[in-house]
BAMARSE-729387 format. One record per residue: x, y, z of N, C-alpha, C in turn; residue in one letter. Coordinates in pm, whole numbers. Last residue first. Layout:
// residues N
   n_xx   n_yy   n_zz  ca_xx  ca_yy  ca_zz   c_xx   c_yy   c_zz bator
      X      Y      Z      X      Y      Z      X      Y      Z     a
...
This chain:
// residues 118
   n_xx   n_yy   n_zz  ca_xx  ca_yy  ca_zz   c_xx   c_yy   c_zz bator
  -1733   2649   1340  -1724   2498   1321  -1797   2421   1399     x
  -1800   2913   1431  -1864   2861   1307  -1863   2689   1254     x
  -1626   2919   1664  -1781   2913   1659  -1867   2863   1546     x
  -1396   2892   1535  -1437   2799   1624  -1523   2804   1635     x
  -1200   3067   1391  -1335   3007   1325  -1413   2890   1436     x
   -971   3112   1540  -1039   3180   1493  -1187   3161   1464     x
   -866   2816   1580   -951   2893   1670  -1017   3035   1686     x
   -856   2745   1309   -950   2668   1371  -1015   2755   1517     x
   -620   2920   1290   -758   2944   1214   -855   2881   1293     x
   -413   2839   1494   -493   2958   1525   -601   2965   1402     x
   -381   2546   1356   -451   2559   1538   -508   2728   1543     x
   -271   2650   1176   -387   2578   1119   -453   2597   1246     x
    -33   2774   1256   -132   2832   1171   -251   2765   1183     x
     61   2544   1373     54   2676   1458    -61   2769   1399     x
    132   2390   1172     59   2337   1279      9   2442   1352     x
    327   2556    998    183   2498    966    109   2488   1027     x
    525   2525   1190    465   2648   1150    340   2670   1116     x
    592   2299   1145    554   2327   1310    470   2479   1272     x
    669   2248    904    560   2158    996    471   2219   1112     x
    926   2414    916    797   2438    849    677   2382    915     x
   1081   2231   1112   1049   2389   1141    928   2443   1062     x
   1077   1970    977   1025   2010   1122   1007   2147   1124     x
   1230   2011    745   1083   1948    742   1047   1992    849     x
   1471   2119    824   1441   2191    699   1308   2114    692     x
   1564   1908   1040   1502   2081   1056   1444   2135    928     x
   1622   1708    836   1529   1674    929   1477   1846    991     x
   1826   1823    706   1700   1750    611   1571   1774    716     x
   2090   1870    749   1962   1959    755   1846   1924    730     x
   2223   1642    594   2246   1698    735   2110   1765    770     x
   2155   1652    336   2107   1560    400   2145   1519    565     x
   2021   1944    115   2115   1909    254   2050   1770    330     x
   1863   1910    -97   1921   2038    -60   2039   2019     76     x
   1786   1651    -78   1847   1690   -206   1932   1811   -181     x
   1569   1631    105   1713   1582    133   1797   1587    -12     x
   1406   1839     20   1478   1886    120   1568   1749    180     x
   1301   1693   -189   1360   1833   -215   1437   1852    -92     x
   1183   1454    -91   1288   1441   -140   1351   1571   -185     x
    996   1617     47   1084   1552    144   1216   1518     76     x
    810   1721   -130    916   1822    -67   1017   1721     60     x
    720   1478   -226    803   1572   -293    892   1662   -181     x
    582   1394    -17    703   1307    -53    816   1397   -132     x
    388   1599     -2    496   1588    110    601   1503     83     x
    232   1542   -246    280   1650   -207    440   1651   -130     x
    142   1291   -160    214   1338   -259    315   1428   -282     x
    -27   1362     32     63   1283     77    200   1268    -68     x
   -180   1552   -109   -114   1579     30     13   1493     54     x
   -337   1332   -252   -255   1443   -343   -166   1520   -242     x
   -449   1176    -56   -327   1115   -130   -269   1243   -235     x
   -630   1356     30   -524   1289    109   -410   1222     11     x
   -783   1384   -206   -736   1484   -112   -611   1467    -52     x
   -869   1128   -261   -799   1186   -333   -714   1294   -283     x
  -1075   1112     -4   -930   1037    -21   -813   1054   -118     x
  -1218   1340    -31  -1145   1316     48  -1031   1194     59     x
  -1381   1219   -288  -1275   1329   -297  -1183   1390   -167     x
  -1459    957   -150  -1338    989   -287  -1289   1078   -259     x
  -1644   1077     17  -1518    999     70  -1426    959    -24     x
  -1825   1222   -130  -1727   1284    -66  -1625   1214     -1     x
  -1852   1072   -464  -1868   1119   -325  -1790   1151   -236     x
  -1847    953   -725  -1768   1101   -685  -1840   1135   -553     x
  -2015    780   -755  -1893    734   -718  -1851    840   -728     x
  -2334    796   -549  -2257    805   -619  -2122    754   -623     x
  -2376   1012   -215  -2416    864   -288  -2331    901   -406     x
  -2308   1230    -66  -2302   1112     13  -2303    967    -97     x
  -2425   1451   -158  -2301   1432   -187  -2237   1299   -112     x
  -2695   1439    -54  -2675   1447   -204  -2542   1423   -208     x
  -2683   1448    220  -2741   1298    130  -2671   1300     19     x
  -2396   1645    331  -2549   1618    302  -2572   1489    214     x
  -2217   1507    617  -2189   1583    433  -2381   1565    393     x
  -2156   1486    874  -2217   1640    817  -2244   1672    686     x
  -2096   1256    890  -2235   1299    967  -2263   1423    926     x
  -1874   1192    762  -2012   1125    714  -2122   1179    786     x
  -1752   1384    928  -1742   1429    778  -1865   1336    718     x
  -1658   1266   1191  -1739   1379   1160  -1774   1416   1014     x
  -1518   1059   1034  -1644   1022   1111  -1723   1138   1103     x
  -1267   1181    959  -1383   1107    866  -1479   1040    895     x
  -1187   1276   1169  -1257   1369   1085  -1319   1285   1012     x
  -1127   1012   1299  -1163   1114   1355  -1277   1230   1247     x
   -917    947   1131  -1015    900   1135  -1163    951   1236     x
   -735   1143   1140   -772   1138   1032   -916   1042   1032     x
   -642   1140   1387   -695   1221   1389   -773   1225   1236     x
   -499    874   1406   -634    903   1478   -706   1015   1448     x
   -290    950   1199   -394    808   1178   -526    850   1265     x
   -144   1109   1338   -214   1133   1224   -338   1051   1150     x
    -58   1003   1555   -130   1101   1604   -216   1123   1459     x
     90    773   1439    -18    742   1509   -111    835   1520     x
    307    948   1334    217    846   1230     83    829   1311     x
    409   1056   1564    343   1165   1474    266   1049   1331     x
    506    832   1719    413    939   1772    347   1009   1660     x
    704    745   1489    591    641   1563    499    733   1593     x
    848    994   1500    783    919   1351    684    859   1400     x
    959    940   1747    884   1055   1715    809   1032   1582     x
   1105    695   1725    998    723   1842    909    837   1784     x
   1287    732   1552   1186    622   1535   1068    679   1621     x
   1408    956   1666   1387    979   1543   1277    828   1502     x
   1539    847   1891   1454    943   1898   1375    939   1777     x
   1696    631   1792   1596    564   1857   1462    679   1829     x
   1896    761   1619   1772    658   1576   1660    643   1669     x
   1888   1112   1752   1935    937   1707   1830    880   1667     x
   1952   1390   1785   1836   1321   1756   1932   1211   1694     x
   2030   1564   2079   2050   1524   1950   1949   1416   1876     x
   2026   1607   2335   1972   1675   2233   1978   1649   2114     x
   2180   1427   2463   2067   1417   2462   1976   1507   2420     x
   2474   1554   2399   2439   1425   2338   2259   1390   2368     x
   2444   1929   2405   2485   1806   2493   2405   1699   2384     x
   2588   2058   2089   2479   2038   2207   2495   1945   2247     x
   2723   2207   1840   2769   2239   2024   2669   2233   2106     x
   2682   2174   1627   2721   2053   1674   2771   2085   1832     x
   2529   2410   1546   2654   2378   1472   2755   2263   1523     x
   2253   2465   1649   2416   2498   1726   2509   2475   1669     x
   2133   2290   1488   2103   2473   1470   2219   2529   1522     x
   2193   2047   1509   2206   2116   1346   2185   2282   1397     x
   2124   2050   1769   2288   2008   1745   2298   2084   1585     x
   1870   1965   1769   1893   2124   1831   2072   2119   1765     x
   1647   1845   1545   1799   1867   1591   1855   1976   1667     x
   1324   1741   1650   1400   1857   1607   1552   1836   1668     x
   1151   1514   1714   1221   1543   1562   1311   1663   1561     x
   1017   1607   1951   1088   1488   1943   1219   1466   1821     x
    863   1850   1880   1003   1854   1932   1063   1738   1914     x
């Protein structure tokens, strides 16, 4: 919610404290980046303990596959940011944060649904 610009949704008719300025954008980006890095380290630690020994040896091991999957995800995200910026620079922030929030809620629902299997 730190990065959601309500003034864009209300066509500029919102109080100053609800608008995204440089300070709010930098703080929100830092919090999101730090959270993602923390979760990636936790996931990699859990993966190293859960992977069978056969997948942990050799050149094409689970660590390489995870790294390549992360690189593909980052590249896809870069393309989506570029497309959102080309569509509209003013509404770029909301056009990115809205779908990301929906994906986050969807992932949390999938984890909750399959929690016993995990």
